[in-house]
C-alpha positions as CSV (number, residue, x, y, z in Angstrom):
1,X,10.3,-23.4,-80.7
2,X,8.0,-22.8,-77.7
3,X,4.3,-23.4,-77.8
4,X,2.0,-21.1,-75.8
5,X,-1.6,-21.7,-74.7
6,X,-3.6,-19.1,-72.9
7,X,-6.6,-19.7,-70.6
8,X,-8.6,-17.9,-67.9
9,X,-10.5,-15.4,-70.0
10,X,-14.2,-14.7,-69.6
11,X,-16.9,-12.3,-68.9
12,X,-16.7,-10.2,-65.7
13,X,-18.3,-7.1,-64.3
14,X,-16.4,-3.9,-63.9
15,X,-14.4,-4.0,-60.6
16,X,-14.0,-7.7,-60.8
17,X,-10.9,-9.9,-61.2
18,X,-9.6,-12.6,-63.5
19,X,-6.3,-14.5,-63.6
20,X,-5.0,-15.4,-67.0
21,X,-2.6,-18.3,-67.5
22,X,-0.2,-19.1,-70.3
23,X,1.1,-22.7,-70.4
24,X,4.4,-23.1,-72.3
25,X,5.7,-26.3,-73.9
26,X,8.7,-27.1,-76.1
27,X,11.9,-25.4,-75.3
28,X,13.0,-24.4,-71.9
29,X,10.5,-21.8,-70.7
30,X,12.9,-20.4,-68.2
31,X,15.2,-19.1,-71.0
32,X,12.5,-16.7,-72.4
33,X,11.4,-13.2,-71.5
34,X,7.7,-13.2,-71.5
35,X,4.9,-10.7,-72.1
36,X,1.2,-10.1,-72.2
37,X,-0.4,-8.1,-75.0
38,X,-4.0,-7.3,-75.8
39,X,-6.0,-6.4,-78.9
40,X,-9.4,-4.9,-79.0
41,X,-11.5,-4.8,-82.2
42,X,-10.3,-2.2,-84.6
43,X,-7.2,-1.4,-82.5
44,X,-3.6,-2.3,-82.7
45,X,-2.1,-4.9,-80.4
46,X,-0.7,-3.2,-77.3
47,X,1.7,-4.2,-74.6
48,X,0.2,-4.9,-71.2
49,X,3.0,-6.4,-69.0
50,X,6.4,-8.1,-69.4
51,X,8.8,-10.1,-67.3
52,X,12.4,-11.2,-67.6
53,X,13.3,-14.9,-67.7
54,X,14.1,-14.9,-64.0
55,X,10.9,-13.1,-63.0
56,X,12.6,-9.9,-62.2
57,X,11.9,-6.3,-63.4
58,X,8.3,-6.5,-64.3
59,X,7.1,-3.8,-66.7
60,X,3.6,-2.5,-67.1
61,X,1.6,-0.3,-69.4
62,X,0.5,2.8,-67.6
63,X,-3.1,1.9,-68.1
64,X,-2.8,-1.2,-66.0
65,X,-0.2,-0.2,-63.3
66,X,-1.5,-0.9,-59.9
67,X,-4.3,-3.2,-61.1
68,X,-2.5,-6.0,-63.0
69,X,0.4,-8.2,-61.8
70,X,2.5,-10.4,-64.1
71,X,4.3,-13.4,-62.6
72,X,5.8,-16.7,-63.7
73,X,6.4,-20.2,-62.4
74,X,9.4,-21.6,-64.2
75,X,9.1,-24.9,-62.5
76,X,5.6,-25.4,-64.0
77,X,6.3,-23.5,-67.3
78,X,3.5,-21.1,-66.7
79,X,3.0,-17.3,-67.1
80,X,0.3,-15.5,-65.2
81,X,-1.5,-12.2,-65.4
82,X,-3.6,-11.3,-62.3
83,X,-6.1,-8.6,-63.3
84,X,-7.9,-6.7,-60.6
85,X,-10.4,-3.8,-60.6
86,X,-11.2,-4.5,-64.2
87,X,-12.6,-1.8,-66.4
88,X,-14.7,-2.0,-69.6
89,X,-11.7,-0.5,-71.5
90,X,-9.8,-3.7,-70.5
91,X,-12.0,-5.7,-72.9
92,X,-9.8,-7.3,-75.5
93,X,-8.3,-10.6,-76.7
94,X,-5.2,-11.2,-74.5
95,X,-2.1,-12.9,-75.8
96,X,1.0,-14.2,-74.2
97,X,4.3,-13.9,-76.0
98,X,7.9,-15.0,-75.6
99,X,11.3,-14.2,-76.9
100,X,14.9,-15.1,-76.3
101,X,16.2,-13.3,-73.3
102,X,17.7,-9.8,-73.8
103,X,18.8,-7.0,-71.6
104,X,15.4,-5.6,-71.1
105,X,11.8,-6.6,-71.6
106,X,10.6,-5.1,-74.9
107,X,7.2,-3.5,-75.2
108,X,6.9,-3.8,-79.0
109,X,5.0,-6.8,-80.4
110,X,7.4,-7.3,-83.3
111,X,10.2,-8.0,-80.8
112,X,8.5,-11.2,-79.7
113,X,8.9,-14.5,-81.6
114,X,6.3,-16.8,-80.1
115,X,2.6,-16.2,-79.5
116,X,-0.4,-18.0,-78.1
117,X,-3.8,-18.0,-79.8
118,X,-5.3,-15.6,-77.3
119,X,-8.1,-15.6,-74.7
120,X,-11.0,-13.2,-74.7
121,X,-11.6,-10.9,-71.7
122,X,-14.9,-9.0,-71.6
123,X,-15.7,-6.5,-68.9
124,X,-19.2,-5.3,-68.6
125,X,-20.2,-1.9,-67.1
């Protein structure tokens, strides 16, 4: 088991930035591929970004490419999501997720075993 706790959400104006953090505890964080997902009211949970256990081969949703950056610090058991040039359509609850390492980072929520409780991001126009 690995426990995940997100932080860093908040209210920001369009064009602003936020950095989300996901603190992991329990089993060895460095063994897990990690991802960020988001869910807006009335919508399905969608993939935002993912990263292998080593921090290689980041993958992004088309809607956030060039604006968001995923990274991890295995020494401190933390996953990050730097979000720049935020848009109102980025408003959602953001979740970090983890799974045992595989050949590629999956983009489907059902492929992840562990989830945090989420942190709300609201972008005003």
